C-alpha positions in Angstrom: 0.0 0.0 0.0 1.4 3.3 -0.9 2.0 6.0 1.8 0.0 9.2 0.7 2.3 11.4 2.7 6.0 10.5 2.3 7.1 14.1 3.0 5.8 13.8 6.6 8.2 11.0 7.4 11.1 13.0 6.1 10.1 15.9 8.1 9.6 14.0 11.3 13.3 12.5 10.7 14.5 16.0 10.4 12.7 17.1 13.6 14.1 14.2 15.5 17.7 14.8 14.1 17.4 18.6 15.1 16.3 17.6 18.6 19.2 15.2 19.0 21.7 17.8 17.9 20.2 20.4 20.4 20.4 17.7 23.2 23.8 16.8 22.3 25.1 20.4 22.2 23.4 21.2 25.4 24.9 18.3 27.1 28.4 19.4 25.9 27.9 22.8 27.5 26.8 24.6 24.3 23.3 25.5 25.5 24.1 29.2 25.9 25.2 29.2 22.2 22.0 27.7 20.9 19.7 30.5 22.2 21.7 33.2 20.2 22.7 31.5 16.9 20.8 32.9 13.8 21.1 32.5 10.1 20.3 34.7 7.3 20.3 34.2 3.6 20.1 36.2 0.4 20.7 35.9 -3.2 22.5 38.6 -5.1 22.0 39.1 -8.8 25.3 40.5 -10.4 25.3 41.7 -14.0 28.7 40.9 -15.4 29.9 42.7 -18.7 32.1 40.0 -19.7 35.4 38.4 -18.7 37.0 40.1 -15.7 36.9 40.6 -12.0 34.0 42.5 -10.2 34.6 43.6 -6.6 31.4 42.6 -4.7 32.7 43.5 -1.3 30.4 46.4 -0.7 27.5 44.3 -1.6 28.5 41.7 1.0 29.2 44.2 3.8 26.0 46.1 3.0 23.9 42.8 3.5 25.9 41.7 6.6 25.1 45.0 8.2 21.3 44.6 7.5 21.3 41.1 9.3 22.4 42.6 12.4 24.7 39.7 13.2 27.9 40.7 14.8 30.1 37.5 14.8 29.9 34.3 12.8 30.7 33.0 9.4 29.5 33.9 6.0 29.5 31.6 3.1 29.6 33.1 -0.4 28.5 30.7 -3.2 28.3 31.3 -6.8 25.6 29.2 -8.6 27.5 28.7 -11.9 30.1 26.7 -13.4 31.8 29.4 -15.7 32.5 32.1 -13.0 34.1 32.0 -9.7 35.0 33.8 -6.4 38.4 35.2 -5.4 39.7 37.1 -2.4 42.3 39.4 -3.9 44.1 42.7 -3.5 41.6 45.5 -3.9 44.2 48.5 -4.1 46.3 47.8 -7.2 44.3 46.9 -10.2 47.5 45.4 -11.8 47.0 42.5 -9.5 43.7 41.7 -11.2 45.3 42.3 -14.7 48.2 39.9 -13.8 45.8 37.3 -12.5 43.8 37.4 -15.9 47.1 37.3 -17.8 48.3 34.3 -15.9 45.0 32.3 -16.4 44.8 33.3 -20.1 48.3 31.7 -20.6 47.4 28.7 -18.4 44.1 27.8 -20.0 43.7 28.8 -23.6 40.4 29.7 -25.0 39.6 27.5 -28.1 42.3 25.0 -27.3 41.9 22.3 -29.9 42.1 19.6 -27.1 38.7 20.7 -25.9 35.7 18.9 -27.0 33.2 21.0 -25.2 32.4 24.2 -27.2 28.7 24.4 -27.0 28.8 28.3 -26.3 31.9 29.2 -28.1 35.8 29.0 -27.7 35.7 30.4 -24.2 33.1 27.8 -23.0 35.4 24.9 -21.7 38.3 27.4 -20.7 35.7 29.0 -18.5 34.8 25.7 -16.7 38.5 24.9 -16.3 39.3 28.4 -14.9 36.3 27.8 -12.4 37.7 24.5 -11.4 41.2 26.1 -10.7 39.6 28.9 -8.5 36.7 28.6 -6.1 32.8 28.6 -6.3 32.5 29.0 -2.4 34.4 30.9 0.1 33.8 31.1 4.1 34.8 34.3 5.6 34.8 35.3 9.4 32.3 37.9 10.6 33.6 40.3 13.1 31.8 43.4 14.5 29.0 43.0 11.8 31.5 43.0 8.9 33.4 40.3 6.8 36.7 40.2 8.4 38.8 40.8 5.3 42.2 42.2 5.6 43.2 45.8 4.9 44.0 45.1 1.1 41.5 42.2 0.5 38.4 42.4 -1.5 35.9 39.9 -2.5 35.7 39.6 -6.5 33.3 37.7 -8.7 35.6 36.4 -11.5 33.5 36.1 -14.7 35.2 33.7 -17.2 33.0 34.2 -20.3 33.4 36.9 -22.9 29.7 37.5 -23.2 27.7 39.6 -20.6 26.0 37.3 -18.1 23.7 37.7 -15.2 25.2 35.8 -12.1 23.8 34.6 -8.9 25.7 34.6 -5.6 24.2 33.1 -2.6 25.1 34.6 0.8 24.4 32.6 4.1 25.6 33.9 7.3 25.4 32.1 10.8 26.2 33.8 14.0 25.1 36.0 16.7 
């Protein structure tokens, strides 16, 4: 006989697991933390004008300020396979130019060895560039801000030549 409500069992399992974790944390002396930990999440839509790096630090910092959380960790995740995230120097633009020059030599657009070219010569190269960089970063939050160093910025690195609309998911947990 088919169960008409399989989702209820899954929700019950999740509830039981959550209760177990809460009990375990309480027994380990973390009960005071449980009352104050919060999460917040948002999705940024970033228009990119083609290959290059876009500083999105101010968008991250503004959103963190809106959450009201003072300490914790923020995860930044780009929901694509042909762009990536980098923490890089934000003072001298030559650093970003040099980074692009290096990756252009390392991964050639239109390399004849690449089979995947569905969207152009930069298609497979963009996937490889993404694999060599990062799609997810975790950054500490201190005093309501991403605790980046003096010369550090958060960059969305677009690997395609055509303009793209990119989605960056932000998730913070803290107090």
